C-alpha positions, 0 to 999 in steps of 0.5 A: 500500500502506498505511503503518504505524508499528511497533517491534520487541519486542526488540533486533533488526531486521527486513527485508522483502526484497520491499518493502525496508522495515526495522524498526529495532532501536533505534527505531520505523519506518515500513514498508508494511503487507505480509504480512511485517510482518503475520506478524511482528505476529501472532507478536509480533515487532513492535508496531503503533503506528499507521496512517499517511498514504501520504506518511509515510516512515521518513526523516521519522520519523528526523528527528522521532526526532533532534529529540526527542533531549535535547542534554544527556543524548543520550537520545531522548524516544520518546513525544514523537517518536511523538506529534509524528510522528503529529500530522503523518502519523497517520490523520486523525480522523473529523469528528464534525460530518459524522457527526452530519449524516449520521446525522440525514439518513440516518435521516430519509431511510432511514425514508422511502425503504423505505416508498416503495419497498415501496409501489411494487412492489405497485402495479406488480403490481396494474397487471399 
């Protein structure tokens, strides 16, 4: 099941009793993208921050959260915590280099193949 990073839209937590995943009231949380959390997002109780790699866990995010806490003020830099976590566990960007070569190869091949395939069936019909 796909993992996502979510945060509640108010001072409340949510628990999916089917998966056991919890959206904490005081910080973003890693949860499985279940029907329960999809419904909570649809009614505005949670906000989806990002899709994640399958190996991401809430325990991992909690470590990033605590590491982003300022020792003097005791406040957490939430943006730093999320960005640092996503740099490791966020979805991998699609390679532009691979896309360009596929597009060029795909266009040349696709324009040649339909012409060949459209010519072959009439010749087979002519043989009959």
